[in-house]
N, C-alpha and C positions, 0 to 999 in steps of 0.2 A: 360958142366954142368952136375953135378951128382944129381939125384933126389932120395930121400929117400922114400922107400915104407913103408906101415904100418908095415910090418914084420921086419923092420929094415934093410932089404936088400937095395942095391942101384941099380939104373938103369941109364945107360948113353945112349946117342944116338949111340955111337959106338957099345955098346952091342946089341942094337936093329938092327943096320945095319948088324952085324955079324949073328944074328939070321935070318934075311931076306936072306942073302947070303947062309946060311946053309940049312934052311928049306923051303925057297921060300917065297915070299911075301904073298900069299894067306893063307898058313898055319900059318904064323907068325901073320897076322892080326886077324885071327880067334882066335888064342891062346890069344893074347893080349886083344882083344875086349871082350872075355869071362871072363876075370879076372878083376873085377872092380878096384882093387888097381893098377895093371899094366897099365890099360887103363887110369886111372886118372893121373898117372905119365907121360905117353906118351903125353896126351893132354896138361898137364902143360908144358912139355918140348917144344912142338911145339908152344904153345902160347907165348913163349919167343921171337920167331922170329930168334932164333940162326940158323946160316947156317947148322950146322950138324943136328939139329932137323928138319929143313926144308927138308933136304935130306930124312929123315925118312918119313916125310909127303908126299913127292912126290912119294916115292916108294909104300907106302901104298895106296895112293889115286888112283894110276894106276889100282888097282885091287879091290878097295872097291865099295860098292854100299849101297844104303839105308842110315840107321842111321849112320854107320861109316863114310861114305863119307861126310854127312852133318856135322858131328862133326869135321872132318878134316878141312872142309871149315871154320868153325867158329873159330877153333884154329889158323889157318893161318890169318884170318881176325883180330883176337886179336893181333897176332904177328906183324901185320902191324903197329900198334901204337908204339910198342917197338923197332922194328928194320926195318923201312920201306925200307931201301936200300936192305937188304938181302931178304925180302919178295918180293919186286918188281923183283929182279933178279931171284928168284925161280919160280914165277908164269909166268914169261915171257921167260922161257927157250923155245927153239923151240918145244920141245915135252912135255911141262908141262901139267899135267892132270888138272890143275886148270884154270878155266875161270876167266877172270878179274872180272866179276860181282859176282862170288862166294866168292871173297875176298874183293875187293874194294867196299865199300858201303853196305856190308852185315851187316845190323844192327840187325840181329838175335843174333849176338855175344855181343850186347850191354847189360850192366848189367841191364838196365831198359828199356825193350822193350814195356811195356804196355802204356807208356805215350810219347807223341810227344816230349816234352822238353828233356827227357832222350835220346831218339833216336837221336835227332838233336845234342845234346852235343857229343854223341859218334861219329857221322859222322864228326863233326867239329874236333875232336881229330884225326881221320883218315886223314882228309884234311890237317891239320897243319903238321902232320908227313910226308905226301907225299910231301908237298911243300918244306920241308927241304932237300929233295933229290936233290943234285946238280950234280950227276954223269952223264957225257955226254952220255954214252952208255945206260942210263936208261931213257932218256927224253921222248921217245915215250911211254914207259911203264908208265911213270909218267903221261903223258897227258891222256892216256886211263883210268888210275886209277882215276884221278881227274874227268873225265867225268862220270865215273860210280858212284862216290860219289855224284856228283851234281844231277844225275838222281835219286839216292836213297833219297836225301834230298827232291826232288820234290814229290816222291812217299810217303815219310813219312808225308809230310804236307797234303797230300790228304787222306791217309789211316790210319794213326795212330791217335787214339783219343787224345784229349788234356788232 
């Protein structure tokens, strides 16, 4: 997937992976996060749930903290709806920097977080996407993710205003 920057330049996951390999993940994250146009392109790419963009997310999350780390969590949570199989595979790698709860049931990524109905619709979309994953090797990850979504639904019913 090729993303177009405001300047008319393009950015691909492969280009970002090359930068990470050349400059190191910490310098690359700093450079990207400090440039709003590039960071917007990165977050848009990761939000697709595409396997190559998820590789970028995993590399950057390993060394991120604070706001960048939270933004990566939200993008991967968004990608869960679009490509649940790839996201489950990425977050359940043996050395994945993403905790299940940071992605599955993370309703901060919902377009409408101020109202309970919007949050519950978002969580339902995550749940439906995860239930479609039938890959045998991802069934444990699928169960863990569904459990996190159910916990988030309960939390939302208790803490998000109607």
